[in-house]
Rosetta silent file (secondary structure, phi, psi, omega in degrees, C-alpha in Angstrom):
SEQUENCE: MNACHNAYKLAVHTDIYQLSKVQEWFEQFQSQIPRRVWIQSNLVLVEAFTNVVEHAHGHLPESTPIEIELELTDHSLELHIWDYGQPFDMEAEIAKSRAMHEDCVDIQDIPTGGRGLIIAQTIADRLSYVRQPDQRNCFIFYKEFSEPVQAVA
SCORE:     score description
SCORE:     0.000 S_00000001
   1 L     0.000  125.994  179.199   10.245   -9.400   13.199 S_00000001
   2 L   -81.513  131.401  176.868   10.457  -12.945   11.804 S_00000001
   3 L   -90.008  144.273  175.292    7.225  -14.533   10.751 S_00000001
   4 L   -67.560  135.594 -179.655    6.709  -18.214   11.476 S_00000001
   5 E  -132.564  124.865  178.182    6.809  -20.174    8.201 S_00000001
   6 E  -132.061  146.101  175.651    5.612  -23.710    7.663 S_00000001
   7 E  -119.942  133.872 -179.367    5.137  -25.803    4.553 S_00000001
   8 E  -126.350  137.910 -173.809    2.662  -28.659    4.289 S_00000001
   9 E  -124.913  150.767  173.915    2.389  -31.130    1.397 S_00000001
  10 E  -148.454  140.169  173.902   -0.127  -33.535   -0.003 S_00000001
  11 E  -126.565  131.003  177.189   -0.100  -35.770   -3.055 S_00000001
  12 E  -135.185  165.279  174.461   -3.166  -37.438   -4.494 S_00000001
  13 E   -82.124  163.256  178.946   -4.126  -39.208   -7.691 S_00000001
  14 L   -73.911   86.253 -176.731   -6.061  -37.682  -10.540 S_00000001
  15 L  -153.926  123.570 -178.664   -9.493  -38.699   -9.346 S_00000001
  16 H   -58.108  -25.513  179.095  -12.366  -36.306   -8.539 S_00000001
  17 H   -74.169   -8.518  174.658  -13.155  -38.483   -5.529 S_00000001
  18 H   -79.087   -7.859  177.921   -9.817  -37.441   -4.025 S_00000001
  19 H   -57.553  -36.111  179.169  -11.350  -34.002   -3.518 S_00000001
  20 H   -67.933  -35.514  175.214  -12.672  -35.092   -0.121 S_00000001
  21 H   -66.006  -38.850  178.791   -9.136  -36.034    0.917 S_00000001
  22 H   -64.372  -42.745 -178.860   -7.824  -32.693   -0.281 S_00000001
  23 H   -69.373  -38.943  176.805  -10.523  -30.871    1.708 S_00000001
  24 H   -61.426  -41.394  178.118   -9.909  -32.962    4.838 S_00000001
  25 H   -61.781  -46.120 -175.878   -6.212  -32.094    4.557 S_00000001
  26 H   -70.239  -25.586  179.975   -6.950  -28.364    4.189 S_00000001
  27 H   -59.824  -28.996 -177.493   -9.381  -28.389    7.134 S_00000001
  28 L   -63.539  -14.881 -176.650   -6.493  -28.835    9.538 S_00000001
  29 L   -96.093   -0.516 -177.364   -5.420  -25.229    8.830 S_00000001
  30 H   -53.480  -37.449 -175.356   -8.680  -23.579    9.897 S_00000001
  31 H   -77.744  -10.919 -177.249   -7.228  -22.631   13.269 S_00000001
  32 H  -105.922   -4.854 -174.517   -4.195  -20.948   11.669 S_00000001
  33 L  -130.686  135.219  175.554   -5.981  -18.854    9.029 S_00000001
  34 L   -51.588  140.215 -173.132   -8.684  -16.216    9.516 S_00000001
  35 H   -51.878  -49.744 -177.809  -12.073  -17.781    8.806 S_00000001
  36 H   -60.598  -42.043  179.343  -12.905  -15.546    5.812 S_00000001
  37 H   -67.624  -40.058  178.639   -9.504  -16.186    4.217 S_00000001
  38 H   -61.915  -45.851 -179.068   -9.749  -19.910    4.918 S_00000001
  39 H   -62.804  -46.449  178.701  -13.170  -20.133    3.239 S_00000001
  40 H   -61.254  -46.938 -179.275  -11.975  -18.152    0.218 S_00000001
  41 H   -65.089  -37.776  175.746   -8.776  -20.210   -0.084 S_00000001
  42 H   -60.723  -42.092  177.963  -10.743  -23.451    0.226 S_00000001
  43 H   -62.261  -42.190  178.281  -12.941  -22.334   -2.661 S_00000001
  44 H   -63.885  -45.501  178.302   -9.842  -21.605   -4.801 S_00000001
  45 H   -58.053  -45.400  178.669   -8.388  -24.990   -3.837 S_00000001
  46 H   -62.440  -47.317  179.124  -11.573  -26.832   -4.820 S_00000001
  47 H   -60.808  -47.027 -177.637  -11.791  -24.937   -8.153 S_00000001
  48 H   -64.899  -47.629 -179.635   -8.109  -25.499   -8.973 S_00000001
  49 H   -58.576  -46.586 -179.315   -8.141  -29.180   -8.047 S_00000001
  50 H   -61.596  -43.799  176.723  -11.300  -29.783  -10.042 S_00000001
  51 H   -60.746  -40.036  177.382   -9.796  -28.006  -13.073 S_00000001
  52 H   -61.677  -51.433 -178.085   -6.650  -30.133  -12.897 S_00000001
  53 H   -58.867  -48.914 -175.675   -8.711  -33.319  -12.783 S_00000001
  54 H   -76.340  -38.201 -173.619  -11.114  -32.301  -15.528 S_00000001
  55 H  -108.098  -63.064 -173.939   -8.922  -30.331  -17.883 S_00000001
  56 H   -62.288  -40.500 -175.501   -5.153  -30.669  -17.284 S_00000001
  57 L  -108.259   12.477 -175.538   -5.251  -34.405  -16.486 S_00000001
  58 L   -58.228  -26.282 -177.405   -8.388  -35.367  -18.378 S_00000001
  59 L  -104.135    0.231 -177.153   -6.404  -37.429  -20.882 S_00000001
  60 L   -98.250  158.060 -179.655   -3.896  -38.798  -18.365 S_00000001
  61 L   -62.532  150.338  178.983   -4.054  -42.007  -16.300 S_00000001
  62 L   -59.589  -23.330 -179.915   -5.828  -41.752  -12.912 S_00000001
  63 L   -73.550   -9.404 -179.949   -2.487  -42.679  -11.300 S_00000001
  64 L   -62.221  126.088 -177.663   -1.047  -39.315  -12.373 S_00000001
  65 E   -77.162  148.897  167.886   -0.224  -37.359   -9.230 S_00000001
  66 E  -117.424  122.049 -178.699   -1.491  -33.942   -8.275 S_00000001
  67 E  -106.052  135.543 -177.754    0.824  -32.343   -5.708 S_00000001
  68 E  -127.895  136.548  176.669   -0.371  -29.615   -3.354 S_00000001
  69 E  -136.890  138.142  176.756    1.688  -27.518   -1.013 S_00000001
  70 E  -119.585  120.865  172.909    0.601  -24.855    1.475 S_00000001
  71 E  -101.111  124.398 -174.805    3.174  -22.369    2.720 S_00000001
  72 E  -127.475  130.823  173.109    1.801  -20.639    5.771 S_00000001
  73 E  -120.219 -179.626  179.171    3.102  -17.675    7.760 S_00000001
  74 L   -63.774  -21.116 -173.660    1.572  -15.623   10.478 S_00000001
  75 L  -133.662   10.694  178.394    0.169  -13.197    7.881 S_00000001
  76 E  -161.830  163.893  170.966   -0.076  -15.009    4.556 S_00000001
  77 E  -136.733  149.078  176.718   -0.611  -18.236    2.731 S_00000001
  78 E  -135.537  123.220 -177.845    0.660  -19.497   -0.557 S_00000001
  79 E  -110.464  128.085  178.787   -0.940  -22.481   -2.220 S_00000001
  80 E  -115.576  133.491  176.487    0.884  -24.401   -4.932 S_00000001
  81 E  -132.644  116.309  179.862   -0.818  -27.022   -7.106 S_00000001
  82 E  -100.354  135.573  177.399    1.325  -28.939   -9.581 S_00000001
  83 E  -131.719  168.241 -179.310   -0.100  -30.758  -12.615 S_00000001
  84 L  -110.493   11.878 -177.162    1.238  -32.674  -15.624 S_00000001
  85 L   -78.779 -178.752  175.672   -1.125  -31.337  -18.227 S_00000001
  86 L   -71.256  136.533  178.953   -0.464  -29.138  -21.227 S_00000001
  87 L   -68.046  157.747  176.560    0.323  -25.580  -20.111 S_00000001
  88 L  -138.545  164.929  179.289   -2.138  -22.803  -20.881 S_00000001
  89 L   -88.001   98.951 -174.923   -2.096  -19.019  -20.804 S_00000001
  90 H   -63.939  -44.280 -178.272   -3.956  -18.266  -17.582 S_00000001
  91 H   -61.437  -38.805  178.651   -4.147  -14.517  -18.172 S_00000001
  92 H   -68.305  -40.536  179.126   -5.636  -15.083  -21.679 S_00000001
  93 H   -67.277  -37.164  178.955   -8.195  -17.576  -20.245 S_00000001
  94 H   -66.574  -44.068  178.848   -9.221  -15.121  -17.534 S_00000001
  95 H   -60.958  -44.253  178.408   -9.589  -12.327  -20.136 S_00000001
  96 H   -60.718  -45.222 -179.794  -11.583  -14.628  -22.420 S_00000001
  97 H   -64.017  -42.839 -179.403  -13.855  -15.694  -19.549 S_00000001
  98 H   -63.648  -41.620 -178.932  -14.373  -12.076  -18.407 S_00000001
  99 H   -65.375  -39.443 -178.240  -15.232  -11.040  -22.013 S_00000001
 100 H   -66.634  -29.199 -174.571  -17.699  -13.918  -22.410 S_00000001
 101 L  -118.189   29.730 -177.033  -19.424  -12.923  -19.196 S_00000001
 102 L   -66.470  -21.300  179.103  -19.108   -9.159  -19.242 S_00000001
 103 L   -80.223  -12.299  179.764  -22.853   -8.732  -19.022 S_00000001
 104 L   -73.691  127.448 -176.331  -22.987  -10.607  -15.730 S_00000001
 105 L   -78.288  -32.968 -174.781  -23.479   -8.170  -12.887 S_00000001
 106 L  -130.168  152.777  179.722  -22.298  -10.556  -10.142 S_00000001
 107 H   -56.007  -32.461 -178.041  -19.830  -13.432   -9.985 S_00000001
 108 H   -69.103  -19.143 -179.920  -22.779  -15.669   -9.124 S_00000001
 109 H   -79.910  -15.680  179.458  -24.363  -14.865  -12.482 S_00000001
 110 L   -76.181  127.451 -177.823  -21.446  -16.480  -14.311 S_00000001
 111 L   -63.416  152.105  176.229  -22.287  -20.048  -15.264 S_00000001
 112 L   -62.243  152.391 -176.470  -20.268  -22.827  -13.716 S_00000001
 113 L    93.428    5.991  179.199  -17.453  -23.919  -15.939 S_00000001
 114 L  -150.970    3.715 -173.283  -16.213  -20.373  -16.476 S_00000001
 115 L  -117.005   -7.059 -178.121  -15.750  -18.665  -13.223 S_00000001
 116 H   -53.477  -50.048 -178.413  -12.992  -20.595  -11.295 S_00000001
 117 H   -70.795  -34.692  175.404  -10.125  -18.501  -12.528 S_00000001
 118 H   -63.926  -44.746  176.585  -12.092  -15.259  -12.153 S_00000001
 119 H   -57.206  -48.274 -177.836  -12.884  -16.213   -8.537 S_00000001
 120 H   -61.268  -43.862 -179.165   -9.244  -17.065   -7.862 S_00000001
 121 H   -63.681  -38.496 -179.922   -8.039  -13.809   -9.444 S_00000001
 122 H   -66.114  -36.951 -176.416  -10.608  -11.801   -7.437 S_00000001
 123 H   -82.155  -38.006 -170.443   -9.609  -13.380   -4.122 S_00000001
 124 L   -70.839  149.599  169.201   -5.836  -13.579   -4.621 S_00000001
 125 L   -86.032  -28.601  174.235   -3.293  -10.900   -3.810 S_00000001
 126 E  -148.849  141.412 -178.898   -1.118  -12.695   -6.421 S_00000001
 127 E  -142.419  134.981  176.984   -2.005  -15.451   -8.833 S_00000001
 128 E  -151.629  163.436  176.394    0.219  -17.197  -11.375 S_00000001
 129 E  -141.937  115.118 -169.035    0.536  -20.334  -13.454 S_00000001
 130 E  -128.828  131.940  174.011    4.037  -21.308  -14.411 S_00000001
 131 E   -75.158  129.432 -177.444    5.545  -24.148  -16.518 S_00000001
 132 L   -93.282  157.146  177.372    8.330  -25.771  -14.471 S_00000001
 133 L   -57.008  -26.836 -177.690   11.631  -27.132  -15.926 S_00000001
 134 L   -87.813   17.220  175.721   10.479  -30.672  -15.027 S_00000001
 135 L    71.681   16.241  171.059    7.484  -30.244  -17.434 S_00000001
 136 L   -96.335  162.466  174.137    4.960  -29.764  -14.609 S_00000001
 137 E  -110.165  144.457  178.334    2.738  -26.722  -14.285 S_00000001
 138 E  -126.851  117.104  174.006    2.389  -24.844  -11.006 S_00000001
 139 E   -88.608  125.749 -177.848   -0.712  -22.849  -10.115 S_00000001
 140 E  -122.591  123.760  179.207    0.216  -20.404   -7.334 S_00000001
 141 E  -118.570  123.552 -179.505   -2.337  -18.596   -5.194 S_00000001
 142 E  -121.822  134.508  178.989   -1.052  -16.071   -2.658 S_00000001
 143 E  -139.776  128.900  174.634   -3.133  -14.332   -0.010 S_00000001
 144 E   -96.735  155.370  175.729   -2.144  -11.994    2.761 S_00000001
 145 L  -147.493  147.544  176.115   -4.196  -11.465    5.916 S_00000001
 146 L  -124.078  -16.344 -179.996   -3.949   -9.182    8.905 S_00000001
 147 L   -68.922  153.473 -177.934   -7.099   -9.946   10.767 S_00000001
 148 L   -71.541  153.634  177.406   -6.787  -12.170   13.792 S_00000001
 149 L   -76.983  130.919  179.963   -7.500  -15.879   13.576 S_00000001
 150 L  -107.464  140.248 -179.693  -10.875  -16.664   15.169 S_00000001
 151 L   -63.633  137.049  177.560  -11.589  -20.005   16.725 S_00000001
 152 L   -84.880  128.291 -177.383  -13.896  -22.187   14.685 S_00000001
 153 L   -79.117    0.000    0.000  -16.995  -23.233   16.642 S_00000001
């Protein structure tokens, strides 16, 4: 059985105020993604976008683009976020963050500024961060779902 596959793209400048545009863009997919998965994926999108603006592009001009793509099938989504910052070892950062916060019982106990990657890893079925040949970095969040899509009230 072939799954329907669609790709949607958005490009914005490196500006935290573009977050509202990113979220407005992502809202259009609520009817195509189960509510729980949409909420989780939106959280990852917000965390990743904010990290690009604050960390990856912190030293770059505001005109530097952040490109976002959502690949959507009937049973999965894959979110790609490209940045132009210096690459980093995502697995090492997650391990360091987990070690720093190992006494925290719940994810909500981890202070802001240290939990975005842990949240993404916890939610994702697959998570990666890859340096591209064109010197961009690509954060990839993949999530499968089998529950039916529920209409948003």
